[in-house]
Backbone as CSV, one residue per row, in Angstrom:
resi,resn,N_x,N_y,N_z,CA_x,CA_y,CA_z,C_x,C_y,C_z
1,UNK,11.334,-3.407,-5.172,11.908,-3.974,-6.125,10.908,-4.015,-7.573
2,UNK,10.423,-4.955,-7.743,9.718,-5.481,-9.257,10.526,-5.940,-10.154
3,UNK,9.929,-6.377,-11.196,11.125,-7.044,-12.624,11.347,-7.956,-12.279
4,UNK,11.064,-8.885,-11.136,11.236,-10.285,-10.942,10.879,-11.234,-12.211
5,UNK,11.765,-12.155,-11.798,11.601,-13.459,-13.147,10.028,-13.540,-13.259
6,UNK,9.284,-13.724,-11.989,7.755,-14.203,-12.137,6.501,-12.885,-12.676
7,UNK,7.173,-11.794,-12.571,6.491,-10.490,-13.184,6.620,-10.700,-14.173
8,UNK,8.181,-10.978,-15.370,8.202,-10.624,-16.460,7.419,-11.794,-17.044
9,UNK,7.214,-13.135,-16.465,6.361,-14.062,-16.806,5.212,-13.893,-17.054
10,UNK,4.494,-13.061,-15.791,3.343,-12.809,-16.573,2.701,-11.702,-16.898
11,UNK,3.749,-10.913,-17.538,3.657,-9.932,-18.357,3.867,-10.085,-19.686
12,UNK,4.216,-11.373,-19.873,4.472,-11.719,-21.031,3.413,-12.764,-21.947
13,UNK,3.392,-13.408,-23.006,2.600,-14.271,-23.728,1.840,-15.244,-22.686
14,UNK,2.413,-15.763,-21.886,2.077,-16.565,-20.993,0.945,-15.843,-20.141
15,UNK,1.174,-14.904,-19.714,-0.135,-14.372,-19.296,-1.142,-13.788,-19.952
16,UNK,-0.797,-13.270,-21.189,-1.705,-13.161,-22.208,-2.613,-14.321,-22.028
17,UNK,-2.023,-15.408,-22.430,-2.775,-16.788,-22.620,-3.599,-17.196,-21.390
18,UNK,-3.144,-16.793,-20.228,-3.755,-17.263,-19.165,-4.848,-16.486,-18.778
19,UNK,-4.916,-14.881,-19.326,-6.467,-13.946,-19.256,-7.205,-14.749,-20.129
20,UNK,-6.861,-15.374,-21.329,-7.814,-15.779,-22.694,-8.381,-17.020,-21.674
21,UNK,-7.605,-17.942,-21.507,-7.990,-19.275,-21.000,-9.107,-19.043,-19.974
22,UNK,-8.727,-18.410,-18.999,-9.617,-18.117,-17.927,-10.834,-17.010,-17.953
23,UNK,-11.345,-17.389,-19.063,-12.729,-16.679,-19.024,-13.886,-17.091,-19.095
24,UNK,-15.107,-16.614,-18.612,-16.366,-17.512,-18.533,-17.246,-17.258,-17.068
25,UNK,-17.833,-18.140,-16.754,-18.810,-17.874,-15.360,-17.965,-18.440,-14.301
26,UNK,-17.655,-17.281,-13.328,-16.357,-17.666,-12.413,-17.215,-18.535,-11.118
27,UNK,-18.503,-18.054,-11.016,-19.300,-18.622,-10.105,-19.171,-20.209,-10.201
28,UNK,-19.523,-20.945,-12.056,-19.541,-22.295,-12.013,-18.212,-22.507,-12.349
29,UNK,-17.026,-21.826,-12.127,-15.810,-22.590,-12.507,-15.380,-22.955,-10.964
30,UNK,-15.581,-22.014,-10.039,-15.674,-22.450,-8.351,-16.441,-23.660,-8.182
31,UNK,-17.859,-23.730,-8.497,-18.545,-24.804,-8.190,-18.025,-26.161,-8.483
32,UNK,-17.786,-26.340,-9.728,-16.910,-27.375,-10.468,-15.796,-27.887,-9.733
33,UNK,-15.008,-26.992,-9.545,-13.752,-27.233,-8.963,-13.608,-27.467,-7.478
34,UNK,-14.401,-26.751,-6.733,-14.690,-26.640,-5.252,-15.653,-27.301,-4.546
35,UNK,-16.997,-27.384,-5.426,-18.165,-27.632,-4.991,-19.170,-26.384,-4.382
36,UNK,-18.370,-25.217,-4.404,-18.890,-23.922,-3.794,-18.728,-23.009,-4.640
37,UNK,-19.762,-22.164,-4.624,-19.462,-20.870,-5.559,-18.470,-19.980,-4.972
38,UNK,-17.757,-19.004,-5.531,-17.304,-18.051,-5.015,-18.002,-17.108,-4.063
39,UNK,-19.471,-16.830,-4.729,-20.337,-15.986,-4.142,-20.730,-16.136,-2.826
40,UNK,-20.670,-17.895,-2.478,-21.256,-18.295,-1.506,-19.705,-17.778,-0.649
41,UNK,-18.414,-17.956,-0.863,-17.393,-18.181,0.058,-17.373,-16.364,0.407
42,UNK,-17.573,-15.596,-0.341,-17.692,-13.959,-0.211,-18.451,-13.859,0.631
43,UNK,-20.091,-14.476,0.865,-20.960,-14.027,1.701,-20.187,-14.709,3.152
44,UNK,-19.983,-15.912,3.202,-19.126,-16.283,4.275,-18.253,-15.291,5.268
45,UNK,-17.502,-14.711,4.446,-16.236,-14.531,4.784,-16.281,-12.671,4.690
46,UNK,-17.144,-12.195,4.109,-17.112,-10.735,3.891,-18.785,-10.221,4.682
47,UNK,-19.242,-10.991,5.109,-21.100,-10.624,5.642,-20.810,-9.420,6.944
48,UNK,-19.568,-9.046,7.597,-19.325,-7.918,8.326,-18.811,-6.826,7.845
49,UNK,-18.437,-6.771,6.345,-17.987,-5.902,5.763,-18.472,-4.911,5.287
50,UNK,-18.474,-3.318,5.611,-19.288,-2.356,4.910,-19.406,-2.734,3.362
51,UNK,-20.600,-2.489,2.766,-20.895,-2.521,1.216,-19.962,-1.232,0.693
52,UNK,-19.795,-0.453,1.184,-19.041,1.030,1.120,-17.791,0.772,1.100
53,UNK,-17.364,-0.093,1.899,-15.727,-0.320,2.005,-14.990,-0.407,1.099
54,UNK,-13.917,0.639,1.009,-12.793,0.570,-0.232,-12.147,-0.579,-0.404
55,UNK,-12.350,-1.398,-1.508,-11.404,-2.978,-1.491,-10.712,-2.642,-2.614
56,UNK,-9.516,-3.709,-2.516,-8.360,-3.531,-3.452,-8.155,-4.856,-3.481
57,UNK,-8.120,-5.583,-5.000,-7.670,-6.820,-5.338,-5.999,-6.622,-5.956
58,UNK,-5.464,-7.230,-5.321,-4.014,-7.111,-5.936,-3.869,-8.389,-6.627
59,UNK,-3.383,-8.144,-7.963,-3.216,-9.174,-9.042,-4.915,-9.540,-9.320
60,UNK,-5.663,-8.402,-10.088,-7.187,-8.407,-10.455,-7.329,-9.523,-11.656
61,UNK,-6.435,-9.210,-12.548,-6.459,-9.985,-13.881,-7.635,-9.459,-14.513
62,UNK,-8.825,-10.482,-14.852,-10.041,-9.745,-15.837,-10.852,-9.225,-15.103
63,UNK,-10.658,-9.177,-13.734,-11.544,-8.630,-12.535,-12.656,-9.133,-12.235
64,UNK,-12.756,-10.708,-12.817,-14.338,-11.358,-12.007,-14.245,-11.337,-10.527
65,UNK,-13.270,-11.484,-9.917,-13.688,-11.544,-8.221,-14.489,-10.048,-7.865
66,UNK,-13.961,-8.927,-8.591,-14.494,-7.647,-8.744,-15.896,-7.534,-8.954
67,UNK,-16.126,-8.379,-9.791,-17.208,-8.205,-10.274,-18.206,-8.916,-9.739
68,UNK,-17.989,-10.050,-9.140,-18.552,-10.541,-7.955,-19.293,-9.836,-6.893
69,UNK,-18.008,-9.542,-6.164,-18.325,-8.574,-5.245,-19.168,-7.667,-5.467
70,UNK,-18.975,-6.872,-6.611,-20.004,-6.151,-7.261,-21.379,-6.401,-7.330
71,UNK,-21.511,-7.489,-7.408,-22.853,-8.084,-7.845,-23.643,-8.339,-6.549
72,UNK,-22.817,-8.242,-5.337,-23.107,-8.303,-4.044,-23.214,-7.024,-3.486
73,UNK,-23.354,-6.444,-4.038,-23.617,-4.683,-3.355,-22.323,-3.736,-2.945
74,UNK,-21.209,-4.628,-3.446,-19.836,-3.579,-2.796,-19.587,-2.581,-3.997
75,UNK,-19.339,-1.435,-3.761,-19.099,-0.417,-4.888,-17.746,0.204,-4.886
76,UNK,-17.076,0.210,-4.054,-15.772,1.238,-4.252,-14.515,-0.088,-4.092
77,UNK,-14.665,-0.301,-5.518,-13.468,-1.519,-5.780,-12.483,-1.009,-6.526
78,UNK,-11.333,-1.476,-6.415,-10.242,-1.433,-7.103,-9.389,-2.572,-7.189
79,UNK,-8.706,-2.438,-8.480,-7.696,-3.690,-9.005,-6.332,-3.254,-9.066
80,UNK,-5.314,-4.234,-8.949,-4.255,-4.055,-9.180,-3.617,-4.888,-10.407
81,UNK,-2.914,-4.703,-11.335,-2.675,-5.529,-12.501,-1.544,-5.103,-13.026
82,UNK,-0.191,-6.279,-13.862,0.594,-5.812,-14.319,0.501,-6.378,-16.112
83,UNK,-0.585,-7.456,-16.167,-0.557,-7.814,-17.569,-1.671,-7.039,-18.671
84,UNK,-1.093,-6.366,-19.691,-1.746,-5.363,-20.372,-3.152,-6.079,-20.763
85,UNK,-3.257,-7.333,-21.312,-4.259,-7.933,-21.798,-5.229,-7.870,-21.048
86,UNK,-5.011,-8.347,-19.571,-6.099,-8.348,-18.619,-6.238,-6.757,-18.011
87,UNK,-5.531,-5.918,-18.269,-5.860,-4.721,-17.769,-6.636,-4.275,-18.784
88,UNK,-6.767,-4.085,-19.896,-7.554,-3.752,-20.987,-9.069,-4.217,-20.859
89,UNK,-8.864,-5.626,-20.541,-10.327,-6.384,-20.192,-11.096,-5.738,-19.133
90,UNK,-10.060,-5.867,-17.826,-10.720,-5.483,-16.767,-11.327,-4.041,-16.757
91,UNK,-10.709,-3.074,-17.682,-11.065,-1.603,-17.734,-12.369,-1.636,-18.428
92,UNK,-13.066,-2.641,-19.330,-14.158,-2.434,-19.578,-14.980,-2.025,-18.603
93,UNK,-15.070,-2.531,-17.569,-16.266,-2.270,-16.516,-15.606,-0.592,-15.850
94,UNK,-16.149,0.263,-16.151,-15.249,1.542,-16.031,-15.983,1.727,-14.464
95,UNK,-16.956,1.210,-14.049,-16.986,1.016,-12.339,-15.863,1.001,-11.397
96,UNK,-15.086,0.000,-12.185,-13.972,-0.194,-11.247,-12.917,0.575,-11.434
97,UNK,-11.857,0.966,-10.211,-10.735,1.859,-10.451,-9.627,0.543,-10.730
98,UNK,-8.836,0.303,-11.814,-8.056,-0.751,-12.082,-6.791,0.418,-12.447
99,UNK,-5.475,-0.270,-11.804,-3.917,0.430,-11.667,-3.559,-0.268,-12.533
100,UNK,-2.578,0.025,-13.289,-1.387,-0.683,-13.941,-0.106,-0.451,-13.044
101,UNK,0.204,-1.647,-12.177,1.242,-1.351,-10.717,1.358,-2.718,-10.426
102,UNK,2.388,-3.025,-9.661,3.543,-4.050,-9.250,3.055,-4.188,-7.881
103,UNK,2.889,-5.357,-7.340,2.216,-5.735,-6.012,3.405,-5.116,-4.979
104,UNK,5.040,-5.234,-5.706,5.992,-4.978,-4.969,6.232,-3.552,-4.297
105,UNK,5.169,-2.626,-5.178,5.191,-1.237,-5.295,3.871,-0.468,-4.961
106,UNK,2.842,-1.086,-4.200,1.647,-0.507,-4.550,1.367,1.055,-4.258
107,UNK,0.738,1.752,-5.392,0.938,3.031,-5.525,-0.032,3.848,-4.674
108,UNK,-0.457,3.386,-3.385,-1.421,4.246,-2.823,-0.827,4.543,-1.228
109,UNK,-1.193,5.383,-0.561,-0.824,5.933,0.887,-0.986,4.846,1.856
110,UNK,-0.606,4.905,2.845,-0.949,3.861,3.964,-2.178,3.960,4.418
111,UNK,-2.648,2.447,4.438,-4.131,2.583,5.385,-5.387,3.194,4.295
112,UNK,-4.998,3.439,3.213,-5.848,3.576,2.029,-7.029,3.003,1.945
113,UNK,-7.040,1.430,2.043,-7.830,0.544,1.869,-8.823,0.209,3.165
114,UNK,-9.699,-0.103,3.236,-10.365,-1.096,4.229,-9.950,-2.107,4.036
115,UNK,-10.032,-2.919,2.968,-9.853,-4.303,2.812,-8.489,-4.390,1.518
116,UNK,-7.918,-5.513,1.687,-6.856,-5.700,0.586,-7.051,-7.224,0.541
117,UNK,-6.826,-7.881,-0.690,-7.073,-9.141,-0.796,-6.162,-9.651,-2.056
118,UNK,-5.941,-11.011,-2.008,-5.363,-11.421,-3.047,-5.790,-13.071,-3.147
119,UNK,-6.147,-13.516,-4.396,-6.680,-14.776,-5.103,-6.068,-15.466,-6.070
120,UNK,-5.149,-16.265,-5.442,-3.966,-17.039,-6.246,-3.059,-16.106,-6.912
121,UNK,-2.565,-15.214,-5.988,-1.410,-14.449,-6.570,-0.198,-14.560,-5.564
122,UNK,-0.459,-14.815,-4.225,0.993,-15.372,-3.612,1.269,-16.576,-3.934
123,UNK,0.893,-17.468,-4.280,1.445,-18.591,-4.685,2.457,-18.324,-5.762
124,UNK,2.217,-17.484,-6.785,3.295,-17.250,-7.875,3.961,-16.058,-7.230
125,UNK,4.427,-15.818,-6.286,5.466,-14.989,-5.802,6.600,-15.854,-5.494
126,UNK,7.868,-15.567,-5.840,8.940,-16.537,-5.261,8.961,-16.334,-3.457
127,UNK,9.066,-17.315,-3.109,9.032,-17.346,-1.525,10.374,-16.097,-0.943
128,UNK,11.224,-16.054,-1.491,12.069,-15.231,-0.964,11.504,-13.721,-1.095
129,UNK,10.808,-13.726,-2.079,10.334,-12.003,-2.484,8.946,-11.899,-1.468
130,UNK,8.277,-13.002,-0.910,7.114,-13.200,-0.146,6.996,-11.725,1.063
131,UNK,7.875,-11.323,1.254,7.880,-10.611,2.452,7.774,-9.114,2.085
132,UNK,8.216,-8.646,0.982,7.984,-7.567,0.055,6.579,-7.368,-0.225
133,UNK,5.978,-8.367,-0.572,4.669,-8.229,-1.177,3.671,-8.432,0.128
134,UNK,4.011,-9.266,1.239,3.267,-9.187,2.393,3.050,-7.660,2.875
135,UNK,4.253,-7.012,3.008,4.636,-5.857,3.598,3.670,-4.535,2.916
136,UNK,3.883,-4.666,1.809,2.977,-3.814,0.889,1.799,-3.728,0.679
137,UNK,1.058,-4.959,1.246,-0.632,-5.087,1.278,-0.695,-4.674,3.115
138,UNK,0.066,-4.815,3.840,-0.704,-4.901,4.905,-0.119,-3.133,5.280
139,UNK,0.659,-2.220,4.477,0.712,-1.059,4.846,-0.177,-0.504,4.083
140,UNK,-0.933,-1.129,3.262,-1.862,0.306,2.139,-3.533,-0.435,2.780
141,UNK,-3.634,-1.342,3.579,-4.811,-1.735,4.428,-5.154,-0.886,5.656
142,UNK,-6.242,-0.760,5.689,-6.455,0.267,7.434,-7.129,-0.931,8.079
143,UNK,-7.730,-1.838,7.594,-8.246,-3.169,8.861,-8.048,-4.473,8.068
144,UNK,-8.526,-5.055,6.964,-8.551,-6.069,6.727,-7.797,-6.903,5.669
145,UNK,-7.485,-8.033,5.809,-6.418,-8.505,4.476,-7.485,-10.029,4.559
146,UNK,-7.503,-10.522,3.450,-8.425,-11.411,2.728,-7.525,-12.299,1.757
147,UNK,-7.373,-13.540,1.964,-6.832,-14.325,0.934,-7.462,-15.597,0.611
148,UNK,-7.320,-16.009,-0.853,-7.592,-17.105,-1.081,-6.827,-17.880,-1.691
149,UNK,-5.846,-18.815,-1.494,-4.639,-19.372,-2.268,-4.244,-21.058,-1.900
150,UNK,-3.404,-21.325,-2.385,-3.050,-22.604,-2.340,-2.306,-23.142,-1.099
151,UNK,-2.723,-24.550,-0.531,-2.032,-24.600,0.944,-1.569,-25.908,0.900
152,UNK,-0.394,-25.967,1.912,0.324,-26.751,2.087,0.864,-26.383,3.247
153,UNK,1.350,-27.665,3.938,2.118,-27.195,5.662,3.298,-26.467,5.429
154,UNK,4.015,-26.993,4.587,5.472,-26.801,3.981,5.610,-26.440,2.695
155,UNK,6.526,-25.097,2.548,6.680,-24.537,1.256,6.838,-25.841,0.232
156,UNK,6.080,-25.822,-1.098,6.477,-26.606,-2.138,6.536,-26.319,-3.334
157,UNK,7.482,-26.415,-4.184,7.360,-25.886,-5.500,6.425,-26.897,-6.608
158,UNK,5.444,-26.470,-7.080,4.935,-27.330,-8.264,5.340,-26.796,-9.245
159,UNK,5.780,-27.834,-10.420,5.818,-27.247,-11.787,4.201,-26.868,-12.240
160,UNK,4.654,-25.605,-12.687,3.398,-25.130,-13.602,3.390,-24.903,-14.984
161,UNK,2.525,-25.932,-15.840,2.471,-26.353,-17.049,3.397,-25.914,-17.677
162,UNK,4.639,-26.848,-17.283,5.838,-26.758,-17.750,7.012,-26.172,-17.233
163,UNK,6.708,-25.321,-16.645,7.249,-23.971,-16.063,7.859,-24.155,-14.656
164,UNK,9.465,-24.004,-14.373,9.531,-24.292,-13.018,9.856,-22.914,-12.564
165,UNK,9.873,-22.716,-10.858,10.195,-21.493,-10.387,9.015,-20.522,-10.722
166,UNK,7.614,-21.071,-10.411,6.695,-19.784,-11.231,5.420,-20.470,-10.127
167,UNK,5.066,-21.306,-9.211,4.500,-21.815,-8.635,4.755,-22.523,-6.969
168,UNK,4.212,-22.120,-5.926,4.352,-22.656,-4.992,3.224,-22.696,-4.101
169,UNK,3.163,-23.949,-3.324,2.010,-24.174,-2.200,2.820,-23.688,-0.928
170,UNK,1.921,-23.073,0.300,2.826,-22.755,1.264,1.306,-22.711,2.466
171,UNK,1.696,-22.476,3.525,0.589,-21.902,4.780,0.825,-20.578,4.714
172,UNK,0.425,-19.925,3.711,0.267,-18.409,3.631,-0.358,-17.650,4.831
173,UNK,-1.478,-18.088,5.555,-1.946,-17.797,6.654,-0.695,-17.547,7.837
174,UNK,-0.339,-18.673,7.773,0.675,-18.952,8.970,2.058,-17.715,8.608
175,UNK,2.443,-17.619,7.234,3.574,-16.776,6.953,2.888,-15.152,7.631
176,UNK,1.723,-14.920,6.855,1.062,-13.625,7.703,1.165,-13.504,8.872
177,UNK,0.978,-14.574,9.801,0.562,-14.429,10.986,2.437,-14.125,11.808
178,UNK,3.443,-14.949,10.947,4.660,-14.857,11.526,5.067,-13.475,11.171
179,UNK,4.680,-12.694,10.359,5.176,-11.585,9.963,4.431,-10.526,10.937
180,UNK,3.288,-10.660,11.047,2.706,-9.755,11.755,1.899,-10.265,12.763
181,UNK,2.594,-10.538,13.906,1.901,-11.144,14.941,0.858,-10.517,15.574
182,UNK,0.422,-9.028,14.965,-0.685,-8.379,15.539,-2.223,-8.403,14.662
183,UNK,-1.955,-9.674,13.779,-3.229,-9.680,13.105,-4.047,-11.028,14.032
184,UNK,-4.981,-10.381,13.971,-6.289,-11.329,14.476,-7.097,-12.020,13.481
185,UNK,-6.874,-13.430,13.527,-7.649,-14.207,12.521,-8.873,-14.161,12.730
186,UNK,-9.872,-13.745,11.394,-11.340,-13.471,11.844,-12.060,-14.898,11.289
187,UNK,-11.346,-15.680,10.346,-12.325,-16.600,9.779,-10.920,-17.100,8.774
188,UNK,-11.304,-18.700,8.834,-10.196,-19.263,8.121,-10.908,-20.709,7.730
189,UNK,-10.859,-21.234,6.115,-11.305,-22.443,6.239,-10.570,-23.076,4.845
190,UNK,-10.217,-24.192,5.249,-9.453,-25.207,4.237,-10.697,-25.537,3.101
191,UNK,-10.117,-25.627,1.829,-11.489,-26.037,0.867,-10.688,-26.888,-0.037
192,UNK,-11.026,-27.986,-0.160,-10.427,-29.144,-0.947,-11.155,-29.238,-2.574
193,UNK,-10.324,-29.348,-3.287,-10.653,-29.782,-4.474,-11.638,-31.112,-4.709
194,UNK,-12.358,-31.221,-5.567,-13.244,-32.124,-6.156,-12.735,-33.042,-6.758
195,UNK,-11.653,-32.903,-7.875,-11.330,-33.944,-8.386,-9.465,-34.149,-8.258
196,UNK,-9.317,-34.228,-6.780,-7.856,-34.378,-6.225,-7.706,-34.193,-5.235
197,UNK,-6.711,-34.353,-4.525,-6.339,-33.862,-3.211,-5.838,-32.983,-2.714
198,UNK,-5.822,-31.801,-3.539,-5.190,-30.530,-3.497,-6.059,-29.563,-2.322
199,UNK,-5.530,-29.221,-1.632,-6.488,-28.247,-0.732,-5.958,-26.622,-1.114
200,UNK,-6.972,-25.704,-1.135,-6.980,-24.074,-0.944,-7.235,-23.742,0.328
201,UNK,-6.828,-22.581,1.004,-7.396,-21.866,2.367,-7.932,-20.542,1.793
202,UNK,-8.822,-20.341,2.482,-9.407,-18.997,2.400,-9.387,-18.292,3.728
203,UNK,-8.513,-17.182,4.088,-8.578,-16.539,5.674,-8.612,-15.273,5.788
204,UNK,-8.983,-14.697,6.802,-9.153,-13.095,6.791,-8.670,-12.961,8.113
205,UNK,-7.974,-11.727,8.139,-7.570,-11.000,9.106,-7.834,-9.874,9.400
206,UNK,-7.924,-9.284,10.476,-8.140,-7.964,10.832,-7.092,-7.579,11.576
207,UNK,-6.442,-6.057,11.399,-5.371,-5.448,12.075,-6.064,-4.881,13.451
């Protein structure tokens, strides 16, 4: 599929503005938002992953997450992105393999990656389209699926900077397990925000 309302939104000027707005020290941002750095979370969840594992981030934007992983010694890093402004910035690091493509049609063969992850991507996919994204991620990972997303027990739409039909909270780990019961939950942790009652969740599955 692809070319959904949400994809057009992120390819547009709004996506460009998001890319410009989300610049800076990512660990410092995490520390302010959740009281823990992303580097610390990476260490907790990926301690058992080989440093030479082939890793793909679906929706990598500026590739900040990939940069943190590289700082921690991971070398074989790939990113998928649809916004051209974000692609241009992400490609400034020539050691990353950044591909312009949709999560609805990931252009790699089955099991090409050792680990595939999302960080604040599934929350922007319309609920009726989530199964396609989940299937594609499952297809291209050989072993691990890693996620960091907004959490809610029930699917709840949230107004996103004045826009409707662009952001949802959900129990994404549960959705993964319902669609693919063979997945083994390696680790999950709910991470509350410091400034409000919102909660995010990080989860790691193994095939």
